[in-house]
MDAnalysis code that builds the backbone (N, CA, C; Angstrom):
import MDAnalysis as mda
import numpy as np

u = mda.Universe.empty(327, n_residues=109, atom_resindex=np.repeat(np.arange(109), 3), trajectory=True)
u.add_TopologyAttr("name", ["N", "CA", "C"] * 109)
u.add_TopologyAttr("resid", np.arange(1, 110))
u.add_TopologyAttr("resname", ["MET", "ALA", "LEU", "GLY", "ALA", "PHE", "GLY", "ALA", "HIS", "SER", "LEU", "LYS", "ASN", "ILE", "LEU", "ASP", "GLU", "TYR", "GLY", "LYS", "SER", "ILE", "TYR", "GLU", "LYS", "ALA", "VAL", "HIS", "TYR", "GLN", "MET", "PHE", "HIS", "THR", "MET", "ALA", "LEU", "PHE", "ALA", "VAL", "GLY", "VAL", "MET", "GLN", "HIS", "PHE", "ASP", "LYS", "GLU", "THR", "SER", "PHE", "SER", "ILE", "ALA", "GLY", "TRP", "GLY", "PHE", "PHE", "ILE", "GLY", "ILE", "LEU", "LEU", "PHE", "SER", "GLY", "SER", "LEU", "TYR", "LEU", "LEU", "ALA", "ILE", "THR", "ARG", "TYR", "LYS", "MET", "ALA", "ARG", "SER", "HIS", "TYR", "PRO", "LEU", "ARG", "GLY", "GLY", "CYS", "LEU", "SER", "TYR", "TRP", "VAL", "TRP", "PHE", "TRP", "MET", "VAL", "TRP", "THR", "LEU", "ILE", "LYS", "GLY", "HIS", "LEU"])
u.atoms.positions = np.array([
    [-18.139, 3.372, -26.539],
    [-18.154, 4.216, -27.706],
    [-18.263, 5.684, -27.278],
    [-19.068, 5.929, -26.258],
    [-19.249, 7.312, -25.802],
    [-17.943, 7.887, -25.258],
    [-17.189, 7.069, -24.510],
    [-15.920, 7.580, -23.971],
    [-14.899, 7.833, -25.075],
    [-14.913, 7.010, -26.112],
    [-14.020, 7.232, -27.249],
    [-14.360, 8.519, -27.968],
    [-15.653, 8.761, -28.188],
    [-16.078, 9.999, -28.842],
    [-15.775, 11.209, -27.966],
    [-15.984, 11.068, -26.660],
    [-15.666, 12.156, -25.738],
    [-14.180, 12.498, -25.814],
    [-13.349, 11.472, -25.820],
    [-11.907, 11.714, -25.889],
    [-11.484, 12.328, -27.206],
    [-12.098, 11.876, -28.301],
    [-11.718, 12.376, -29.620],
    [-12.133, 13.829, -29.827],
    [-13.248, 14.230, -29.250],
    [-13.752, 15.575, -29.525],
    [-13.522, 16.557, -28.381],
    [-13.847, 16.159, -27.177],
    [-13.770, 17.099, -26.061],
    [-12.366, 17.238, -25.493],
    [-11.575, 16.198, -25.576],
    [-10.247, 16.240, -24.954],
    [-9.119, 16.462, -25.957],
    [-9.441, 16.638, -27.240],
    [-8.375, 16.726, -28.242],
    [-7.466, 17.929, -28.039],
    [-7.979, 19.009, -27.491],
    [-7.148, 20.190, -27.248],
    [-6.559, 20.214, -25.849],
    [-6.979, 19.266, -25.003],
    [-6.512, 19.231, -23.613],
    [-5.350, 18.255, -23.445],
    [-5.449, 17.091, -24.081],
    [-4.439, 16.054, -23.907],
    [-3.275, 16.248, -24.869],
    [-2.076, 15.972, -24.384],
    [-0.923, 15.946, -25.265],
    [-0.857, 14.568, -25.940],
    [0.173, 14.310, -26.709],
    [0.275, 13.037, -27.430],
    [0.327, 11.838, -26.487],
    [1.049, 11.988, -25.392],
    [1.119, 10.903, -24.403],
    [-0.259, 10.624, -23.817],
    [-0.960, 11.664, -23.425],
    [-2.297, 11.515, -22.866],
    [-3.264, 10.889, -23.860],
    [-3.164, 11.301, -25.125],
    [-4.037, 10.725, -26.161],
    [-3.775, 9.241, -26.349],
    [-2.498, 8.851, -26.342],
    [-2.181, 7.433, -26.538],
    [-2.669, 6.595, -25.357],
    [-2.541, 7.111, -24.141],
    [-3.037, 6.401, -22.961],
    [-4.558, 6.304, -23.003],
    [-5.216, 7.394, -23.382],
    [-6.675, 7.402, -23.469],
    [-7.156, 6.390, -24.506],
    [-6.476, 6.330, -25.653],
    [-6.845, 5.361, -26.698],
    [-6.680, 3.931, -26.196],
    [-5.624, 3.671, -25.439],
    [-5.430, 2.331, -24.872],
    [-6.556, 1.985, -23.908],
    [-6.971, 2.949, -23.096],
    [-8.066, 2.714, -22.149],
    [-9.342, 2.344, -22.891],
    [-9.648, 3.072, -23.957],
    [-10.846, 2.776, -24.750],
    [-10.719, 1.403, -25.392],
    [-9.534, 1.098, -25.887],
    [-9.267, -0.190, -26.542],
    [-9.483, -1.353, -25.571],
    [-8.861, -1.279, -24.405],
    [-9.011, -2.346, -23.410],
    [-10.450, -2.460, -22.916],
    [-11.107, -1.319, -22.755],
    [-12.499, -1.359, -22.315],
    [-13.371, -2.044, -23.362],
    [-13.101, -1.787, -24.642],
    [-13.881, -2.411, -25.704],
    [-13.729, -3.932, -25.673],
    [-12.506, -4.420, -25.562],
    [-12.288, -5.864, -25.559],
    [-12.900, -6.528, -24.326],
    [-12.777, -5.896, -23.185],
    [-13.346, -6.496, -21.980],
    [-14.874, -6.391, -21.954],
    [-15.423, -5.383, -22.602],
    [-16.872, -5.310, -22.737],
    [-17.375, -6.424, -23.637],
    [-16.639, -6.715, -24.707],
    [-17.014, -7.848, -25.567],
    [-16.913, -9.155, -24.793],
    [-15.916, -9.287, -23.936],
    [-15.793, -10.488, -23.106],
    [-16.959, -10.571, -22.129],
    [-17.360, -9.453, -21.572],
    [-18.509, -9.428, -20.669],
    [-19.781, -9.840, -21.409],
    [-19.914, -9.391, -22.637],
    [-21.043, -9.809, -23.467],
    [-20.979, -11.316, -23.732],
    [-19.787, -11.833, -24.007],
    [-19.619, -13.281, -24.245],
    [-20.000, -14.082, -23.002],
    [-19.673, -13.564, -21.826],
    [-20.064, -14.237, -20.589],
    [-21.587, -14.328, -20.513],
    [-22.258, -13.237, -20.846],
    [-23.716, -13.247, -20.843],
    [-24.296, -14.237, -21.837],
    [-23.705, -14.324, -23.016],
    [-24.167, -15.278, -24.034],
    [-23.937, -16.707, -23.561],
    [-22.764, -16.977, -22.990],
    [-22.482, -18.326, -22.487],
    [-23.450, -18.690, -21.364],
    [-23.745, -17.735, -20.492],
    [-24.679, -18.002, -19.406],
    [-26.075, -18.289, -19.944],
    [-26.443, -17.609, -21.011],
    [-27.761, -17.823, -21.612],
    [-27.896, -19.238, -22.176],
    [-26.842, -19.716, -22.824],
    [-26.908, -21.026, -23.457],
    [-26.542, -22.175, -22.523],
    [-25.836, -21.886, -21.452],
    [-25.438, -22.929, -20.494],
    [-25.938, -22.529, -19.106],
    [-27.191, -22.779, -18.856],
    [-27.822, -22.325, -17.610],
    [-27.379, -23.135, -16.388],
    [-26.785, -24.296, -16.610],
    [-26.342, -25.123, -15.487],
    [-25.013, -24.654, -14.910],
    [-24.259, -23.884, -15.667],
    [-22.950, -23.396, -15.227],
    [-23.069, -21.915, -14.902],
    [-22.516, -21.513, -13.765],
    [-22.585, -20.110, -13.371],
    [-21.315, -19.376, -13.799],
    [-21.502, -18.349, -14.594],
    [-20.395, -17.510, -15.045],
    [-20.409, -16.155, -14.348],
    [-21.139, -16.039, -13.242],
    [-21.301, -14.739, -12.594],
    [-19.980, -14.185, -12.049],
    [-19.114, -15.052, -11.548],
    [-17.820, -14.565, -11.031],
    [-17.005, -13.956, -12.163],
    [-17.020, -14.606, -13.319],
    [-16.298, -14.060, -14.472],
    [-16.907, -12.735, -14.908],
    [-18.226, -12.659, -14.925],
    [-18.884, -11.414, -15.318],
    [-18.536, -10.256, -14.396],
    [-18.649, -10.485, -13.096],
    [-18.299, -9.442, -12.134],
    [-16.810, -9.109, -12.204],
    [-15.991, -10.122, -12.440],
    [-14.555, -9.883, -12.550],
    [-14.212, -8.989, -13.730],
    [-14.854, -9.247, -14.876],
    [-14.622, -8.379, -16.037],
    [-15.098, -6.958, -15.760],
    [-16.243, -6.826, -15.111],
    [-16.765, -5.498, -14.793],
    [-15.804, -4.736, -13.878],
    [-15.347, -5.378, -12.830],
    [-14.416, -4.734, -11.892],
    [-13.076, -4.462, -12.582],
    [-12.646, -5.394, -13.443],
    [-11.417, -5.191, -14.201],
    [-11.490, -3.974, -15.109],
    [-12.647, -3.774, -15.747],
    [-12.827, -2.585, -16.580],
    [-12.692, -1.333, -15.731],
    [-13.337, -1.339, -14.571],
    [-13.265, -0.164, -13.700],
    [-11.835, 0.109, -13.241],
    [-11.139, -0.936, -12.800],
    [-9.778, -0.745, -12.284],
    [-8.775, -0.433, -13.392],
    [-8.782, -1.242, -14.442],
    [-7.738, -1.111, -15.459],
    [-7.993, 0.070, -16.387],
    [-9.131, 0.069, -17.069],
    [-9.411, 1.191, -17.972],
    [-9.604, 2.479, -17.183],
    [-10.248, 2.375, -16.036],
    [-10.440, 3.565, -15.220],
    [-9.134, 4.215, -14.806],
    [-8.146, 3.390, -14.457],
    [-6.857, 3.960, -14.071],
    [-6.150, 4.586, -15.265],
    [-6.343, 4.009, -16.453],
    [-5.744, 4.613, -17.644],
    [-6.423, 5.930, -17.997],
    [-7.753, 6.002, -17.853],
    [-8.448, 7.276, -18.063],
    [-7.932, 8.318, -17.076],
    [-7.802, 7.908, -15.828],
    [-7.302, 8.818, -14.794],
    [-5.895, 9.302, -15.122],
    [-5.047, 8.397, -15.549],
    [-3.676, 8.757, -15.908],
    [-3.650, 9.709, -17.098],
    [-4.453, 9.426, -18.116],
    [-4.456, 10.261, -19.319],
    [-4.922, 11.681, -19.029],
    [-5.929, 11.799, -18.196],
    [-6.530, 13.110, -17.971],
    [-5.807, 13.906, -16.889],
    [-5.380, 13.241, -15.812],
    [-4.809, 13.983, -14.679],
    [-3.308, 13.797, -14.496],
    [-2.727, 12.805, -15.146],
    [-1.312, 12.463, -14.958],
    [-1.024, 12.036, -13.517],
    [-2.029, 11.490, -12.837],
    [-1.890, 11.011, -11.460],
    [-0.880, 9.877, -11.439],
    [0.223, 10.047, -10.740],
    [1.340, 9.108, -10.807],
    [1.016, 7.724, -10.277],
    [0.167, 7.631, -9.256],
    [-0.182, 6.307, -8.721],
    [-0.914, 5.475, -9.775],
    [-1.655, 6.120, -10.647],
    [-2.395, 5.395, -11.682],
    [-1.437, 4.757, -12.689],
    [-0.238, 5.292, -12.791],
    [0.711, 4.780, -13.771],
    [1.212, 3.382, -13.414],
    [1.439, 3.118, -12.159],
    [2.036, 1.829, -11.805],
    [1.148, 0.953, -10.933],
    [0.298, 1.543, -10.166],
    [-0.438, 0.810, -9.145],
    [-1.683, 0.114, -9.699],
    [-2.598, 0.855, -10.245],
    [-3.875, 0.289, -10.652],
    [-3.816, -0.564, -11.919],
    [-3.050, -0.194, -12.951],
    [-3.012, -1.084, -14.118],
    [-2.489, -2.480, -13.773],
    [-1.555, -2.559, -12.826],
    [-1.034, -3.861, -12.430],
    [-2.140, -4.702, -11.806],
    [-2.885, -4.099, -10.880],
    [-3.983, -4.842, -10.246],
    [-5.072, -5.183, -11.249],
    [-5.469, -4.224, -12.064],
    [-6.505, -4.481, -13.064],
    [-6.063, -5.513, -14.077],
    [-4.787, -5.474, -14.472],
    [-4.264, -6.464, -15.405],
    [-4.239, -7.851, -14.803],
    [-3.795, -7.964, -13.552],
    [-3.794, -9.272, -12.878],
    [-5.210, -9.801, -12.728],
    [-6.138, -8.923, -12.372],
    [-7.531, -9.342, -12.261],
    [-8.058, -9.826, -13.603],
    [-7.709, -9.124, -14.678],
    [-8.178, -9.523, -16.005],
    [-7.663, -10.903, -16.384],
    [-6.389, -11.173, -16.125],
    [-5.848, -12.513, -16.431],
    [-6.539, -13.582, -15.593],
    [-6.772, -13.287, -14.327],
    [-7.432, -14.244, -13.453],
    [-8.851, -14.520, -13.945],
    [-9.561, -13.480, -14.369],
    [-10.940, -13.654, -14.832],
    [-10.988, -14.451, -16.123],
    [-10.071, -14.206, -17.058],
    [-10.020, -15.012, -18.290],
    [-9.791, -16.475, -17.932],
    [-8.863, -16.722, -17.030],
    [-8.598, -18.092, -16.595],
    [-9.847, -18.695, -15.960],
    [-10.499, -17.934, -15.076],
    [-11.691, -18.433, -14.385],
    [-12.800, -18.768, -15.388],
    [-12.995, -17.932, -16.381],
    [-14.036, -18.162, -17.370],
    [-13.764, -19.442, -18.157],
    [-12.534, -19.624, -18.612],
    [-12.183, -20.831, -19.362],
    [-12.286, -22.058, -18.465],
    [-11.814, -21.941, -17.228],
    [-11.884, -23.059, -16.284],
    [-13.330, -23.453, -16.012],
    [-14.191, -22.476, -15.804],
    [-15.600, -22.755, -15.553],
    [-16.241, -23.423, -16.757],
    [-15.883, -22.969, -17.942],
    [-16.422, -23.554, -19.165],
    [-15.971, -25.005, -19.320],
    [-14.696, -25.269, -19.077],
    [-14.167, -26.632, -19.197],
    [-14.759, -27.515, -18.115],
    [-14.773, -27.021, -16.883],
    [-15.286, -27.789, -15.758],
    [-16.764, -28.134, -15.942],
    [-17.518, -27.236, -16.501],
    [-18.943, -27.469, -16.711],
    [-19.250, -28.485, -17.786],
    [-18.273, -28.791, -18.634],
    [-18.518, -29.721, -19.743],
    [-17.702, -31.002, -19.658],
    [-17.090, -31.259, -18.514],
    [-16.342, -32.512, -18.353],
    [-17.202, -33.607, -17.786],
])
C-alpha cells in the first residue's frame, strides 16, 4: 500500500504514462503475491505437519525479482529490467504456485 501511495503522489510528475502503467502493474502483482504469501502463512498455521516454507520464501523472492524489476523499469527505464528480470520472476512465481498446490495435495493424500 505504501508503494502504491508513493507512486500516486510522489512520482506522478516524474513518470510518463508508460512509467505509470508499469508502476501500477508492479503494485498490482505485489499485492496478489503478498496475499498469496499471507495464504501460505494461514495454511502453515492450520496444517502444522506440512511445511510450506519453500513456497513462502519463493513468493517473497518472486516479489523482489518480479515487482522489483517492474519498479526499476518504471522509475529508471533500465533496459535489462524490461526483458531479463520479469521473465525470471514470472517463472519463479509459476513454480512457487505449483509447489504450493503440490505440497498441499501431497500433504493430504
